[in-house]
C-alpha positions as CSV (number, residue, x, y, z in Angstrom):
1,X,8.3,4.0,25.4
2,X,4.6,4.4,25.0
3,X,3.2,7.3,22.9
4,X,-0.3,7.1,24.2
5,X,-0.9,5.9,27.8
6,X,-4.3,5.4,29.4
7,X,-4.3,4.6,33.1
8,X,-7.5,3.4,34.8
9,X,-9.9,5.4,32.7
10,X,-13.4,5.6,34.1
11,X,-16.5,7.3,32.6
12,X,-19.6,7.4,34.7
13,X,-22.9,9.0,33.8
14,X,-25.6,10.1,36.4
15,X,-25.4,9.2,40.0
16,X,-27.1,7.1,42.7
17,X,-29.4,4.4,41.4
18,X,-29.3,6.1,38.0
19,X,-25.5,5.6,37.7
20,X,-24.4,4.2,34.3
21,X,-20.8,3.0,33.9
22,X,-19.7,3.4,30.3
23,X,-16.0,2.8,30.8
24,X,-14.7,0.8,33.8
25,X,-11.0,1.3,34.7
26,X,-9.4,0.8,31.3
27,X,-5.6,0.9,30.9
28,X,-3.4,0.4,27.8
29,X,-0.4,1.7,25.9
30,X,-0.1,2.6,22.2
31,X,3.2,3.2,20.4
32,X,3.7,5.9,17.8
33,X,2.7,4.8,14.3
34,X,0.5,1.8,15.4
35,X,-2.8,1.0,13.7
36,X,-5.2,0.0,16.5
37,X,-8.7,-1.4,16.2
38,X,-11.2,-1.1,19.0
39,X,-14.0,-3.8,18.9
40,X,-16.9,-4.7,21.0
41,X,-20.7,-5.1,21.0
42,X,-23.0,-2.1,20.6
43,X,-23.1,-0.2,23.9
44,X,-19.9,-1.8,25.2
45,X,-18.2,1.6,25.7
46,X,-15.8,1.6,22.7
47,X,-17.1,4.9,21.3
48,X,-17.1,6.5,24.7
49,X,-13.5,5.4,25.1
50,X,-12.6,6.9,21.7
51,X,-14.2,10.2,22.6
52,X,-12.1,10.4,25.7
53,X,-9.0,9.7,23.6
54,X,-10.0,12.5,21.4
55,X,-10.3,15.0,24.3
56,X,-14.0,15.3,23.6
57,X,-15.3,13.6,26.8
58,X,-13.7,14.2,30.1
59,X,-13.1,11.0,32.1
60,X,-14.7,10.7,35.5
61,X,-11.3,9.5,36.8
62,X,-8.1,8.1,35.5
63,X,-5.2,9.7,33.5
64,X,-4.7,10.0,29.7
65,X,-1.3,10.9,28.4
66,X,-0.2,11.6,24.8
67,X,3.5,12.3,24.0
68,X,4.0,12.8,27.8
69,X,1.2,15.4,27.9
70,X,-1.4,14.9,30.6
71,X,-4.3,15.8,28.4
72,X,-7.1,16.3,30.9
73,X,-4.8,18.4,33.2
74,X,-4.5,21.0,30.5
75,X,-6.3,24.3,30.6
76,X,-9.2,24.7,28.1
77,X,-7.2,26.8,25.7
78,X,-4.3,24.4,25.9
79,X,-6.6,21.5,25.2
80,X,-7.8,23.3,22.0
81,X,-4.2,23.6,20.9
82,X,-3.6,20.0,21.7
83,X,-6.5,18.8,19.5
84,X,-5.4,21.0,16.7
85,X,-1.8,19.8,16.8
86,X,-2.3,16.1,17.5
87,X,-5.7,14.9,16.5
88,X,-7.8,14.3,13.4
89,X,-11.3,12.9,13.5
90,X,-13.3,10.7,11.1
91,X,-16.9,10.0,12.0
92,X,-19.5,7.6,10.6
93,X,-21.9,10.4,10.0
94,X,-19.5,12.5,7.8
95,X,-20.8,15.8,9.4
96,X,-20.1,17.8,6.2
97,X,-21.8,21.2,6.0
98,X,-24.3,20.9,3.1
99,X,-24.0,24.5,2.0
100,X,-20.2,24.5,1.6
101,X,-18.4,22.9,-1.3
102,X,-16.1,19.9,-0.9
103,X,-13.1,22.2,-0.8
104,X,-14.6,24.6,1.7
105,X,-15.5,21.6,4.0
106,X,-11.9,20.4,3.9
107,X,-10.6,23.9,4.7
108,X,-12.7,24.2,7.9
109,X,-10.1,23.0,10.4
110,X,-7.7,25.7,9.2
111,X,-10.1,28.5,10.1
112,X,-8.2,29.5,13.2
113,X,-4.7,29.1,11.7
114,X,-2.8,32.2,10.7
115,X,-2.1,31.4,7.1
116,X,-2.8,33.1,3.8
117,X,-6.1,32.0,2.1
118,X,-4.3,30.9,-1.0
119,X,-2.0,28.6,1.0
120,X,-5.0,27.1,2.9
121,X,-6.7,26.4,-0.4
122,X,-3.6,24.8,-1.9
123,X,-3.2,22.5,1.1
124,X,-6.9,21.5,0.9
125,X,-6.5,20.8,-2.8
126,X,-3.5,18.6,-2.1
127,X,-5.3,16.4,0.4
128,X,-8.3,16.1,-1.9
129,X,-5.9,14.9,-4.5
130,X,-4.5,12.5,-2.0
131,X,-7.9,10.9,-1.3
132,X,-8.8,10.8,-5.0
133,X,-11.2,13.7,-5.2
134,X,-9.2,16.3,-7.1
135,X,-12.0,16.7,-9.6
136,X,-14.8,17.1,-7.0
137,X,-13.6,20.2,-5.1
138,X,-16.4,22.6,-6.3
139,X,-19.3,20.2,-5.7
140,X,-21.6,20.2,-2.7
141,X,-21.8,17.1,-0.4
142,X,-25.3,16.3,-1.9
143,X,-23.7,16.0,-5.3
144,X,-21.2,13.2,-4.4
145,X,-21.7,9.6,-3.3
146,X,-21.5,8.4,0.3
147,X,-18.0,6.9,-0.3
148,X,-16.9,10.2,-1.7
149,X,-18.3,12.1,1.3
150,X,-16.3,9.8,3.6
151,X,-13.2,10.6,1.6
152,X,-14.0,14.3,2.1
153,X,-14.3,13.7,5.9
154,X,-10.9,12.0,5.8
155,X,-9.4,14.9,3.8
156,X,-10.8,17.3,6.4
157,X,-9.3,15.2,9.2
158,X,-5.8,15.1,7.8
159,X,-5.5,18.6,6.3
160,X,-3.7,19.9,9.4
161,X,-1.3,16.8,9.3
162,X,-2.4,15.4,12.7
163,X,-0.1,12.9,14.4
164,X,-3.1,10.8,15.5
165,X,-6.2,9.9,13.5
166,X,-9.3,8.8,15.4
167,X,-12.1,7.0,13.4
168,X,-15.5,5.9,14.7
169,X,-17.0,3.3,12.5
170,X,-15.6,5.0,9.3
171,X,-17.1,2.4,7.0
172,X,-20.4,1.8,8.8
173,X,-22.5,3.3,6.0
174,X,-20.5,2.0,3.1
175,X,-20.7,-1.0,0.8
176,X,-17.9,-3.6,0.8
177,X,-16.0,-2.2,-2.2
178,X,-16.0,1.3,-0.9
179,X,-15.1,0.2,2.6
180,X,-12.0,-1.5,1.2
181,X,-11.1,1.7,-0.6
182,X,-11.4,3.7,2.6
183,X,-9.4,1.2,4.6
184,X,-6.7,1.4,1.8
185,X,-6.5,5.1,2.4
186,X,-6.1,4.5,6.2
187,X,-3.4,2.0,5.5
188,X,-1.5,4.5,3.3
189,X,-1.8,7.2,6.1
190,X,-0.5,4.7,8.6
191,X,2.4,3.8,6.3
192,X,3.2,7.6,6.3
193,X,3.6,7.5,10.1
194,X,0.1,8.5,11.3
195,X,-1.1,6.7,14.4
196,X,-4.6,5.4,13.7
197,X,-7.1,4.3,16.3
198,X,-10.3,3.0,14.8
199,X,-13.6,1.8,16.4
200,X,-15.2,-0.9,14.1
201,X,-17.7,-3.7,14.2
202,X,-16.3,-5.1,11.0
203,X,-13.9,-8.1,11.2
204,X,-12.8,-7.3,7.6
205,X,-11.9,-3.7,8.5
206,X,-10.2,-4.9,11.7
207,X,-7.8,-7.0,9.7
208,X,-6.1,-3.8,8.6
209,X,-5.2,-3.0,12.2
210,X,-2.0,-4.3,13.8
211,X,-3.6,-4.8,17.2
212,X,-7.1,-5.1,18.5
213,X,-8.4,-3.8,21.9
214,X,-11.6,-5.7,22.8
215,X,-14.1,-3.9,25.0
216,X,-17.1,-5.6,26.8
217,X,-19.5,-3.9,29.2
218,X,-17.0,-1.1,29.7
219,X,-14.0,-3.3,30.5
220,X,-10.9,-4.0,28.4
221,X,-11.1,-7.8,28.0
222,X,-8.4,-8.4,25.5
223,X,-5.6,-6.9,23.5
224,X,-4.3,-9.0,20.6
225,X,-1.9,-8.7,17.7
226,X,-3.0,-9.7,14.3
């Protein structure tokens, strides 16, 4: 049984002669615990597809199901609950708040959760230790390297123990050695049962995935096992 089901997803921008089709009727299934790579040329629609899978970009048409939940049929407050329960996000740009410490950045997703501050801090410290940054909790983002900033963004994404981790070019700004370290972290998370869906242009990073969805001009043109 599929855990994630996309049926004829379409994303259209504009209208009339200015219409731009970013995603053109894409359908696929993903099982719980899979590590999926999404590949394609720049502008092919892969990041738009990922944003729809992350409940950040409403499809023009089509249906998107996660664990039998029709995501885009939910009310806004239900969608917020869905994102908090199911999803973690890792972006290429890190998006860390420069005036907050590493620990405070990791604690941000827990802001709306009813839990004692000490418990939130302990959970954040645990995930920082998991990504190898236990000694950097009190530093500001400007005081750590790019690879360490990416680790912070991963820690922030997993602090709420999401079932699905969505990553958009997570190693795009990193050197080869650091990229391999980051992909090793993803591999460990996947081994722990987290479903990972990663957009990447890197064939080396794609080798960590179990299956590749290939996107071209908004179409799904191939789905292959590695």
